[in-house]
C-alpha positions in Angstrom: -164.1 70.1 -0.9 -167.2 71.6 -1.7 -167.5 74.9 -3.0 -169.8 75.7 -0.1 -166.8 74.9 2.6 -164.6 76.7 0.3 -166.7 80.1 0.7 -166.5 79.5 4.3 -163.0 81.1 4.6 -160.8 81.2 8.1 -158.6 83.8 8.1 -157.7 86.5 10.6 -160.4 89.0 10.0 -162.8 86.4 11.5 -161.1 86.3 15.0 -162.9 88.5 17.6 -161.6 89.8 20.5 -164.3 90.9 23.0 -163.6 94.0 25.1 -164.1 94.4 28.5 -167.8 92.8 29.8 -168.3 91.9 26.3 -167.9 88.4 26.9 -170.4 88.2 29.5 -173.3 89.2 27.8 -172.1 86.8 25.1 -172.1 84.0 26.8 -173.7 84.7 30.2 -173.9 80.9 31.2 -170.2 80.7 31.3 -170.2 83.0 34.4 -173.6 82.2 36.1 -174.6 78.4 35.0 -177.5 79.4 33.1 -180.2 82.3 31.6 -182.8 80.8 33.8 -184.1 81.2 37.2 -180.6 79.7 38.8 -179.0 82.3 36.4 -181.3 85.3 37.6 -180.9 84.5 41.6 -177.1 83.8 41.1 -176.9 87.5 40.5 -178.2 88.3 43.8 -176.1 85.4 45.1 -172.8 87.0 44.0 -173.2 90.7 45.5 -174.4 89.0 48.5 -171.2 87.3 48.8 -169.1 90.4 48.4 -170.8 91.3 51.7 -170.1 87.7 53.1 -166.9 87.9 52.6 -166.7 91.4 54.7 -168.2 89.5 57.6 -165.7 86.4 57.2 -163.3 89.3 57.6 -164.8 90.8 60.4 -165.7 94.2 59.0 -169.8 93.2 58.2 -172.4 92.5 60.5 -175.4 93.4 58.7 -176.8 92.1 55.2 -180.1 93.4 53.9 -181.6 92.7 50.5 -184.7 93.9 49.0 -187.1 92.7 45.7 -188.0 96.1 44.7 -191.5 97.1 42.9 -189.8 96.7 39.5 -187.9 93.3 40.1 -184.8 94.7 40.4 -182.4 94.3 43.6 -180.9 96.0 46.2 -178.3 94.5 48.5 -176.6 96.6 51.8 -174.0 96.0 54.2 -172.3 98.0 56.9 -168.8 96.5 55.7 -166.0 98.8 54.8 -166.9 100.2 51.6 -165.8 99.4 48.2 -162.3 101.3 47.9 -163.1 104.7 45.5 -159.7 105.9 45.6 -157.4 106.3 42.2 -156.5 102.9 40.8 -152.8 103.5 39.9 -152.4 100.9 37.3 -156.0 101.7 35.3 -155.7 104.9 35.8 -159.5 105.7 37.1 -161.4 104.8 40.4 -161.3 101.4 42.3 -165.1 101.3 42.5 -164.9 101.8 38.8 -162.6 99.1 38.6 -164.6 96.5 40.5 -167.7 97.2 38.5 -166.2 97.1 35.4 -163.3 94.7 35.2 -163.0 90.9 35.4 -161.2 89.4 37.8 -160.5 92.3 39.6 -161.0 92.8 43.3 -159.2 92.4 46.9 -160.2 88.4 46.4 -156.7 88.0 45.1 -154.7 89.6 47.6 -154.4 87.3 50.8 -153.8 90.4 53.1 -157.3 91.6 51.8 -159.4 88.7 52.0 -158.1 84.8 53.6 -161.0 83.6 52.3 -163.6 84.2 49.7 -166.9 83.3 47.9 -166.4 85.0 44.7 -162.9 83.7 43.8 -162.7 84.0 40.0 -163.4 87.7 40.3 -166.2 88.1 38.0 -168.9 88.2 40.4 -170.5 92.0 41.0 -168.7 92.8 37.7 -170.7 90.2 36.2 -173.4 91.4 37.6 -173.1 94.7 35.9 -172.6 93.1 32.7 -175.7 91.2 32.9 -178.2 94.2 34.3 -179.8 97.1 32.0 -179.2 99.4 35.2 -177.1 99.6 38.1 -176.3 102.0 40.7 -173.7 101.7 43.4 -173.5 103.6 46.1 -170.6 103.7 48.8 -169.8 104.9 52.5 -166.4 105.4 53.1 -164.2 107.8 54.9 -166.9 110.1 56.2 -168.2 110.4 52.4 -170.5 109.5 50.4 -169.9 108.2 47.0 -172.0 106.7 43.8 -171.8 105.4 40.3 -174.5 104.3 37.9 -174.1 101.9 34.5 -176.2 100.6 31.8 -175.5 97.4 30.4 -171.7 97.7 32.3 -170.9 100.6 31.0 -170.2 103.5 33.5 -172.9 106.7 32.8 -170.1 109.2 34.5 -166.9 109.0 37.1 -167.5 108.1 40.4 -168.7 111.2 42.2 -169.3 112.4 45.6 -172.3 112.9 46.9 -172.6 114.0 50.2 -170.9 112.9 53.7 -172.0 109.9 56.4 -171.4 108.6 59.6 -171.5 104.6 58.6 -169.7 102.8 56.2 -170.9 99.8 54.0 -171.9 99.7 50.4 -175.3 99.3 48.9 -175.8 97.6 45.1 -179.0 98.4 43.2 -179.6 96.3 39.8 -182.2 95.4 37.4 -181.7 92.3 35.5 -181.5 92.9 31.6 -184.7 91.4 29.8 -182.6 90.6 26.7 -180.6 88.1 28.5 -182.8 86.1 31.0 -185.6 84.0 29.7 -187.3 85.7 32.9 -186.7 88.5 35.3 -189.1 87.5 38.1 -187.5 87.0 41.3 -188.8 84.4 43.7 -189.0 85.4 47.6 -189.0 81.6 48.6 -185.9 80.9 46.5 -184.1 83.7 48.1 -184.9 83.2 51.8 -183.5 79.8 51.5 -180.3 81.1 50.4 -180.2 83.6 53.1 -181.1 81.4 55.8 -178.5 78.9 54.7 -176.0 81.6 55.0 -177.2 82.7 58.7 -176.5 79.1 59.1 -173.1 78.7 57.8 -171.7 82.4 59.3 -173.0 82.6 62.9 -173.7 86.1 64.5 -174.7 87.7 61.2 -177.8 89.1 60.6 -179.0 89.1 57.1 -182.8 89.8 56.3 -184.6 89.7 52.8 -187.5 92.5 52.0 -190.3 91.9 49.1 -191.6 95.2 48.4 -193.9 93.7 45.7 -196.3 92.2 48.6 -197.8 93.5 51.9 -198.6 91.3 55.0 -202.0 91.4 56.7 -200.6 94.2 59.1 -199.5 96.4 55.8 -196.1 95.8 55.8 -193.6 94.6 53.3 -193.1 90.6 53.5 -189.5 90.3 55.5 -187.5 87.6 56.6 -184.7 88.3 59.1 -182.2 85.4 59.8 -179.4 85.0 62.5 -177.6 82.2 63.9 -175.6 81.4 67.0 -175.6 78.0 66.9 -173.9 77.7 63.4 -174.3 74.3 62.1 -176.0 72.5 65.0 -178.8 74.7 64.4 -178.8 74.2 60.2 -178.6 70.3 61.2 -181.4 70.9 63.5 -183.2 72.7 61.1 -182.7 70.2 58.2 -183.8 67.3 60.5 -187.1 68.9 62.2 -189.4 66.5 60.6 -187.6 63.5 61.7 -187.1 61.5 65.0 -183.7 61.9 66.2 -181.5 59.2 67.9 -179.3 61.4 69.6 -180.2 63.7 72.4 -177.8 66.3 70.9 -176.3 67.0 67.7 -172.7 66.4 67.1 -170.5 69.3 66.6 -166.7 69.3 65.6 -164.5 72.1 64.3 -160.7 72.1 63.6 -158.2 73.2 61.4 -156.0 70.7 58.9 -153.3 72.0 57.0 -154.7 75.5 57.4 -158.0 74.9 56.3 -160.7 75.4 59.0 -163.5 72.6 59.3 -167.0 72.4 60.8 -169.1 69.2 60.8 -172.4 69.0 62.4 -174.3 65.9 62.4 -177.2 63.8 63.9 -178.5 60.3 63.4 -182.5 60.0 63.2 -185.0 56.9 62.4 -185.1 57.1 58.6 -182.3 55.0 56.1 -181.7 57.9 54.2 -178.5 59.9 54.1 -178.7 63.7 54.1 -175.4 65.3 53.6 -175.1 69.1 52.8 -171.1 69.8 51.9 -170.3 73.6 51.7 -166.7 75.4 50.4 -166.5 79.2 51.7 -170.1 79.2 52.1 -170.7 77.8 48.6 -172.9 74.7 48.4 -171.1 72.1 46.3 -173.9 70.2 45.3 -171.5 67.7 43.1 -169.6 67.0 46.8 -165.8 66.6 45.8 -162.6 65.8 48.0 -163.9 67.4 51.8 -167.0 65.3 51.4 -165.2 62.1 50.2 -162.5 62.9 53.2 -165.5 62.9 55.6 -167.1 59.7 54.5 -164.4 57.8 54.4 -163.4 59.4 58.1 -166.7 58.3 59.3 -166.5 55.3 57.9 -163.4 54.1 59.5 -163.9 55.7 63.0 -167.2 53.8 63.3 -165.7 50.6 62.2 -162.8 51.0 64.1 -165.3 51.4 67.5 -167.5 48.9 66.5 -164.5 46.1 65.9 -163.2 47.1 68.9 -166.4 46.8 71.2 -167.0 43.6 69.7 -170.1 45.0 68.1 -170.0 43.3 64.9 -168.7 39.7 65.9 -171.7 38.0 65.2 -172.3 39.8 61.8 -171.6 37.6 59.0 -171.4 40.2 56.4 -169.3 42.8 55.6 -170.6 46.5 56.7 -170.1 48.9 54.2 -169.7 52.8 54.4 -173.6 53.3 53.1 -174.5 51.1 56.3 -172.9 53.6 58.8 -174.4 56.4 57.0 -177.8 55.4 56.8 -180.1 58.0 58.9 -177.3 60.5 59.1 -178.0 64.0 58.3 -174.7 66.1 58.5 -173.6 69.5 57.4 -170.1 70.0 56.3 -168.3 73.5 56.1 -164.7 74.1 54.9 -162.8 77.7 54.6 -160.2 77.0 51.7 -157.7 80.1 50.7 -157.5 78.8 47.0 -160.3 76.3 46.5 -160.4 74.6 43.2 -163.7 74.6 41.9 -165.4 73.4 38.6 -166.3 76.5 36.8 -167.7 79.7 38.3 -171.0 78.4 39.7 -168.3 76.0 41.9 -170.6 72.9 42.5 -167.7 70.8 43.0 -164.5 70.9 45.0 -161.0 69.8 44.2 -158.5 70.4 46.3 -156.7 67.3 47.7 -155.9 68.6 51.3 
């Protein structure tokens, strides 16, 4: 052993224990994917996902996002509001627990949320850890509450600041410039995600306002989204520049083993496959068992029909699944109570059901 290696002692003193949100700040990419543009915008998605979860539970209909002049983000909803009462085990407000403790939230209680996009429970606390400043305001039980944080640390106990006749949560945060490579938010990126969420969750109003820019009328640049047709409208949107072979988008919904499934699809004159898959509103870019199952089912169904009707009698070669998916545009959305993902950024589903 070299003299250098001898000097590199490994003892109990070398073992570090990261307290609270320190782990997130030490290794942010483990929680949000990266510290570039993708990770920066992922902070917004985590907060919005909490509001979407309220909507899926039937308690929220409006979600509004704002890019403020200083590039901070504000997200408001008209949900029930994060609980503010005393958390018996932690000995402090439940609001503070949700904002400062990893793996804390209603997502682990099946009675609170049936499905959730933030299942790992690090969502809003992760945002807090990676923000230089964050303020949360809650409207609940006729009262208004607030708490502010700096680098994840509460600046005072949750306090009552007034009365209210509405319910909901308002979160404003400023990403930490010492963590992220860039802290400038891109309006178009957020527009794309909110539009996607509107299609995936029909009947919910979403909006994004950019307070850094004004339009020709002197109003802040704003986009609003609302979909009644859901996935059917999503497929039509994805296929709007292509020539459709079918008169209308095919839509199927049902439930299998307690898992709600929605599929919308159409064929066009192109030769490419354009399939988007989602689990609990999360775009599973790498696919997974739900996408594999859809492809197998589609191939089996079309092949059975073609064989039964004699359409393939004169074909002297084997028709593959790829052939059946030429010109296909589809969106698959499943809602799974306990999804098994690869990491917090959730890009591939592993559930066998």
